N, C-alpha and C positions, 0 to 999 in steps of 0.2 A: 854533018854531026850524030851525035846517037845521044840519047834523053835513055837515062836510068827510073829507070819506072817501081816505087816501092807502090805494096799494099800496107794500108791501115789495117789493114781487117788480119795481116797475121800471127796475133799475141793470143795468149794463150786466155779463155777463159775460166769464170770464175767455177766455173760446174768443171768444168776439162780438168784442170784444178784441186779438186775435191777431189776428183773417181781414182786421180793419182798418189794421191795419196792415201784414201781408204785403200787402195792396193798394197803401198807399200805396208803399213801396221796392220792389214791379213799375215800378208805375208815375215814382216816383223814378226810378229805374234807364234805363229806355225814354228821358225827357225830356234827362238825360244823354247819352245817348246821341246822340240827336240835336241837342244842343248843341256835342258834338266835334266833328262830324261839317257842322253851319254856318260852326264855327270855324271849322276847316281848308277848304273852301270858301272864306268871306271872304277870308280871310289870299293863297288863289290865285289869284283875280280882282284882286285891291288890286295883288302882286308884279308882274302882268300887268300890268294896265293903265300901272303908273310907270313899268317897264320898254318897255312899246311906246310911251307919249307921250316918252319921255328916245331914245327913238332916234328918235320923228319928226320933235322940237328940236334933236338933232346933225345928223340929216341938212340940216334947213331952214337951220342956221343952216352948214352945209358948203355949203350956196349962195349962201348970204348974201356971207358974208366971203372967198369965191370957194377954197374948200375946205381940208383938214389940220386938221378937226374930228374929235377925238376921243374916244371914249369909252372909259373904262378901270373894270377892278375895283379896289375900292377894301375896305377894312374898314375904312380910318383917317378915310374924307371927313365924318367929323363934326369932326375934329379943326382945330384953328389952320391945321396942318400937312400937310396931306389931301396924300397920293401913289399912284398906282398899285397893286398887289401882282404878284410879280415870281412866284408859286406859282400853279400849276392848277386849277382847278375840280373838285372833286370829292366828287361828292351824298352818300358813306358819312363823310368826314371833315368838309368843311366847305360852307355852307349856296351856294357859290358865285359871283355873281354878287346874292347875295341878302343878302351882307356891307355893301352898299354901288357906288355906282361915280360918277364925275366925269367932268363930261363942261368940254374946253378946246380951244382955241385952241392947234395945232401952230406959235407963230412962226415957231421957229428951222427948226423940219419934219425934226426929227430923230426923230419917233418917241418920245417918252420926255416925259413932266413935268416940265419946269424951268420959274426962277425967270422968262425971257424970258415963257410962256407964256399962256395969259391960260386961268384957271378962269370958262366961263358957269353952271355948272350942281353941286352935288352934290346923291347920293344915300344917304344912312344906311341903318345896316342896316332890310330887313324883315324877317329872321328873325333873331332873335336866337341859332338853330343850328340844323343841320341835320336834327334831329326835326321843328321846328316844320314847314320847310321845305325849298328849294332851289332856286336858279336855274343851268340848266347849260349852256352853250352846247357845239353839236357842230357842222363839226367843234372840240376845243377852246380857245379864244381869253379869250386878256385883256381884247385889247383891239378893237378895230373904229376903221376912220377911214375918213373919207368924202373924198371927194375933190369937188373945183371943178364937180361936175353931180349930187352926193349919191348916187354911186356907191360901193358897200363894196369893199374892194381884198380883193383871196386873192376863195372861192367859199360859194356858197350857205351858207346859215347856221341853224340853228335854235334857239333858247331851249327845255330844255321847267323847265316851273313847276309843281313838284311837293309835294308832304311823301314829304321819299325813303325815308325807313325806313319808308313806311305801303304795303302789297300792297293793303290796296282803296282804296288815291287814290288810283288809278290814272287810274279813270274819270273823277276833278277837276281831271288833270292839266292843260296850257292849253301852248300854244306856240306861239310869237313863230319867226316862218318869217320871214329875211330876203336877198331874192333878191340877184344881182351889180347887180341897177339900184340897190339900195337899199332902196325900198319894205318897212318895216316889215308885215306884218299878222298880227294875232291867231284861233287856231285849236283845236278843241277835239281832234284829231289829227295824228298826226306828219306833220310837212313832206316834200314832197317835194322833190327835186331839179329843178321841172321851171321 
């Protein structure tokens, strides 16, 4: 007959349990930090792609329709009656163009969205608050108007897409540069007025 021998010392001590819990805690903190950076980078990438595509669309529509296509900042673009914002973008107070925008054909050519104008496309909020991110133009602009040649009215323009209140996210910032010719390009560094 064979007897089974059970060792009474095969359990886990409190010290071993604390070591394992400490290791799990440290690894969890590292994973959470990496995940939040990934979320920030993804938000910035999506916002950059959305605005860049909208600028290209507005320019092509201006060429197609013979000019007077405007893209304007709008914090109520998702509503039944969207309108352009009158306040300036400020990364410390709001998410700027991250609140949304409207692209419309300015039929009466008065520079404001009215009932005579045709809304071509709207984009709602990309950032729910300035803590998540912001899209700030430089120089400050509430709208961009494209003429029949796809050129923008005014001077060189830059959009900075970043998580405004996070100094470590400066490396993750993206820039959209628009020359007076109207072409928009995406860059990792601030635009130069060349």
